C-alpha positions as CSV (number, residue, x, y, z in Angstrom):
1,M,121.6,342.4,283.0
2,L,119.7,339.7,282.8
3,E,120.9,337.8,285.4
4,N,120.5,340.9,287.9
5,V,116.8,341.5,287.2
6,L,116.0,337.6,287.4
7,S,117.6,338.0,291.2
8,K,114.4,340.4,292.2
9,S,112.2,337.3,292.1
10,L,111.4,335.6,295.6
11,E,111.3,332.6,293.5
12,I,114.9,332.7,292.1
13,T,118.2,332.4,293.2
14,S,121.3,333.6,290.7
15,V,124.9,331.7,291.2
16,G,125.8,334.1,287.9
17,E,128.7,332.5,285.7
18,L,129.4,329.1,287.9
19,N,131.8,327.5,285.2
20,L,134.0,330.2,286.7
21,L,134.1,330.0,290.2
22,D,137.1,327.4,289.8
23,S,138.6,330.7,288.4
24,H,137.5,332.4,291.7
25,I,138.5,329.6,294.5
26,H,142.4,329.3,292.8
27,K,142.3,333.1,291.6
28,G,143.0,331.7,288.3
29,E,142.7,334.9,285.5
30,R,138.8,335.1,285.5
31,G,138.0,336.7,289.0
32,K,140.8,339.4,289.3
33,T,139.3,342.3,289.0
34,W,137.0,342.4,292.2
35,N,140.0,340.1,294.0
36,W,137.6,336.7,293.0
37,N,135.0,337.8,295.9
38,C,131.5,336.5,295.6
39,S,129.5,339.2,294.9
40,C,128.4,340.0,298.4
41,G,132.1,340.9,298.8
42,Q,133.4,338.3,300.8
43,S,136.1,335.2,299.1
44,F,134.4,331.9,298.2
45,E,136.5,330.4,301.2
46,N,134.3,332.8,303.4
47,C,130.9,333.6,302.6
48,D,128.5,331.9,304.5
49,F,126.3,331.0,301.4
50,W,129.0,329.1,299.6
51,V,130.1,327.7,303.0
52,E,126.6,326.2,303.2
53,V,126.4,325.5,300.6
54,Y,130.3,323.5,300.7
55,K,128.8,320.9,303.7
56,I,126.1,319.9,301.9
57,I,128.1,318.7,299.2
58,G,130.9,317.1,301.5
59,I,133.0,319.8,300.4
60,K,136.1,320.5,303.6
61,N,138.0,323.2,301.7
62,P,136.5,324.8,298.8
63,K,140.1,324.5,296.7
64,E,138.8,320.7,297.1
65,I,137.0,322.2,293.8
66,K,138.9,321.2,290.9
67,R,137.5,322.5,287.7
68,T,133.6,324.2,286.9
69,E,133.6,324.3,283.5
70,L,133.4,320.9,281.1
71,I,135.7,320.7,278.5
72,K,135.0,321.4,275.0
73,S,136.0,319.0,272.6
74,S,134.0,316.8,269.4
75,N,136.6,313.8,269.6
76,L,136.7,313.3,274.1
77,R,139.1,311.1,275.2
78,D,138.2,308.6,277.7
79,N,140.6,311.1,280.4
80,A,138.4,314.2,278.9
81,K,135.2,312.1,279.0
82,N,135.7,310.7,282.8
83,E,136.5,314.2,283.7
84,N,133.3,315.2,282.0
85,D,131.2,313.5,283.8
86,N,132.5,314.5,287.2
87,I,132.4,318.3,286.7
88,I,128.4,317.5,285.4
89,S,128.2,315.4,288.6
90,L,129.8,318.4,290.9
91,L,127.7,321.2,289.1
92,N,124.8,318.7,289.7
93,K,125.3,318.2,293.4
94,I,125.9,322.1,293.5
95,Y,123.0,322.9,292.4
96,D,121.0,320.6,294.7
97,A,122.7,322.5,297.8
98,V,122.2,326.2,296.4
99,F,118.3,325.0,296.0
100,M,118.8,323.7,299.7
101,V,120.3,326.6,301.3
102,S,118.4,328.9,298.9
103,Q,114.7,327.2,299.2
104,N,113.9,328.8,295.6
105,A,112.6,326.6,293.1
106,I,114.5,328.5,290.5
107,I,118.4,328.9,290.0
108,V,120.0,330.8,287.2
109,D,123.2,330.3,286.2
110,S,124.8,332.8,283.0
111,S,128.0,330.9,282.5
112,K,128.5,331.8,278.7
113,V,129.7,328.7,277.7
114,P,127.6,327.0,275.2
115,H,128.7,323.8,275.6
116,Q,128.6,324.0,279.6
117,G,124.7,324.6,279.0
118,I,124.1,321.3,276.4
119,G,125.9,318.9,278.7
120,L,123.9,319.5,281.7
121,Y,120.8,320.3,279.8
122,H,121.6,316.7,278.9
123,N,122.8,315.3,281.5
124,S,121.1,316.6,284.9
125,P,118.2,315.3,287.1
126,F,116.7,319.1,286.3
127,N,114.2,320.9,284.4
128,Y,116.9,323.3,282.5
129,K,115.1,326.1,280.8
130,I,118.1,328.5,278.3
131,I,117.7,331.5,277.8
132,H,119.6,333.1,274.4
133,L,120.2,336.0,274.9
134,K,121.2,337.9,271.4
135,R,122.8,341.5,270.4
136,D,124.1,343.4,268.3
137,L,127.8,342.2,267.4
138,R,128.8,345.7,266.9
139,A,127.4,346.3,270.4
140,I,129.0,342.8,271.7
141,T,132.3,344.3,270.2
142,I,133.4,347.5,271.1
143,S,132.0,346.2,274.2
144,K,134.8,343.8,274.3
145,R,137.5,346.5,273.1
146,K,136.0,348.6,276.1
147,W,137.3,346.4,278.7
148,N,139.9,344.8,276.8
149,D,141.2,348.5,276.6
150,K,141.0,348.5,280.4
151,R,142.8,345.3,281.2
152,N,145.6,346.7,278.6
153,R,144.6,344.1,276.1
154,K,144.9,346.7,272.9
155,N,146.4,344.4,270.5
156,V,143.7,343.0,269.5
157,S,141.4,345.0,266.5
158,R,137.7,345.6,266.6
159,I,137.2,343.7,263.5
160,K,139.4,340.2,264.7
161,L,136.6,341.1,268.5
162,L,133.8,341.4,265.1
163,I,135.1,338.1,263.8
164,G,134.9,335.8,267.4
165,S,131.9,337.5,268.3
166,F,130.5,336.3,265.0
167,L,131.3,332.7,265.2
168,Y,130.5,332.2,268.6
169,K,127.0,333.4,267.6
170,I,127.7,330.7,264.9
171,M,128.2,328.0,267.5
172,C,125.2,329.0,270.1
173,V,122.7,328.4,267.6
174,R,124.7,325.2,266.0
175,M,124.3,324.0,269.9
176,L,120.3,324.9,270.8
177,K,119.6,322.6,267.5
178,K,120.6,319.7,270.1
179,V,118.0,321.2,272.7
180,D,114.3,321.0,272.8
181,S,112.5,323.9,271.0
182,N,109.9,323.9,273.8
183,D,112.9,324.5,276.3
184,V,114.4,327.7,274.4
185,L,113.8,331.3,274.5
186,E,114.8,333.5,272.1
187,L,115.5,337.6,272.6
188,S,117.4,340.1,271.7
189,Y,118.9,342.9,274.0
190,E,117.4,345.8,271.9
191,E,114.0,344.5,271.4
192,F,113.5,343.6,275.7
193,M,114.8,347.2,276.2
194,K,112.0,348.7,274.3
195,A,109.4,347.0,276.1
196,P,111.1,344.8,279.5
197,Q,108.0,344.1,281.4
198,A,106.7,342.3,278.9
199,H,109.5,340.5,277.8
200,L,109.9,339.8,281.5
201,D,106.6,339.0,281.8
202,T,107.0,336.4,278.3
203,I,110.2,334.5,280.9
204,A,107.8,334.6,283.9
205,D,105.3,332.0,281.6
206,F,108.2,330.8,279.8
207,A,110.5,329.4,283.3
208,D,106.5,329.4,285.9
209,F,107.8,331.7,288.1
210,E,104.6,335.0,289.3
211,K,105.6,337.8,287.4
212,F,106.8,341.2,289.0
213,E,108.0,344.5,288.0
214,F,110.6,345.3,286.4
215,P,113.2,347.2,288.6
216,E,114.7,350.0,288.3
217,Y,117.9,349.9,288.9
218,M,121.1,347.2,288.3
219,Q,122.2,346.3,291.5
220,L,123.2,343.2,294.4
221,Q,120.8,342.7,297.5
222,D,121.8,339.6,299.6
223,D,123.1,338.6,295.9
224,H,126.1,335.9,296.2
225,T,127.4,335.3,292.4
226,V,130.6,334.2,290.4
227,A,131.6,336.7,288.2
228,G,129.9,339.2,286.4
229,T,130.4,342.5,284.5
230,P,134.1,344.2,285.9
231,N,131.5,347.3,287.2
232,R,129.0,345.4,288.9
233,F,129.4,346.2,292.7
234,E,128.1,349.6,291.4
235,K,124.6,350.5,291.6
236,R,123.1,351.9,287.8
237,K,119.6,352.7,286.1
238,I,118.7,349.6,283.3
239,K,118.9,352.0,279.7
240,Y,119.0,351.0,276.5
241,D,123.2,351.0,276.1
242,N,122.9,352.5,272.4
243,R,126.9,354.5,272.4
244,W,128.3,351.2,270.7
245,E,125.9,352.9,267.7
246,S,128.5,356.6,267.5
247,V,131.6,354.9,267.6
248,A,130.5,351.5,264.9
249,K,129.6,354.8,262.0
250,K,132.7,356.3,262.6
251,N,135.1,353.0,260.6
252,P,132.6,352.7,257.7
253,F,134.4,349.5,257.3
254,F,133.7,347.8,260.6
255,N,130.1,349.6,260.6
256,L,129.0,347.6,257.0
257,T,130.5,344.4,258.4
258,G,128.9,343.5,261.7
259,Y,125.7,344.6,259.9
260,L,126.0,342.0,257.5
261,L,127.7,339.5,259.5
262,G,124.7,340.1,262.1
263,K,122.4,339.3,259.2
264,I,123.9,335.7,259.5
265,G,122.3,332.6,261.4
């Protein structure tokens, strides 16, 4: 939602979850829901925007792009370190090309991989700003369970998903300690939706772009993004989604556990 809202600025280009570009190009696990296409509806081999990006970085066939997500490990072997260096170099070239093609001053990359953001933050010539958007762990868990059910992954319990969301939250908090506090903006989804225009203005001040009116709808408008929510092609009114609350209350143990874990970190 936030990525889509920010893309409405005339100064911003969104690339979506760039770490998943390789999966879309090679028809991997991520992206199958929308036939691995760019948000414009074209494949990443035929999208005019991305074809221009490939040309600038000197790639004739996008399948030359083997990996766009950094390898996560606390003790990387030399070959893994070299691969990460190559991935970072590639991503920096892609960003540079996107700046050239879009003629915009800001790129939004909504990759949800903390080590990816930290790796680029410390090894990129660009001025990185990180928005840490937080949401109630119970809401995240119930949303994940809903999409797992649609993908026939019904064997994962809510408690297991809740623990996974909690561990991901703790990892994000730890990773952000490696970033200058002036380059991080903490946002609560719940608070954001109570006063979206005020929080959007705060983001504009933080990232240094002209303020604009908060859009009424979430929709794609000449976007060329990677991945996103499963229903990203629908035009939807932006509103606070609290449907998870009634689901959580039906399971007191889950509800209380999620509440308590949300207070940690």
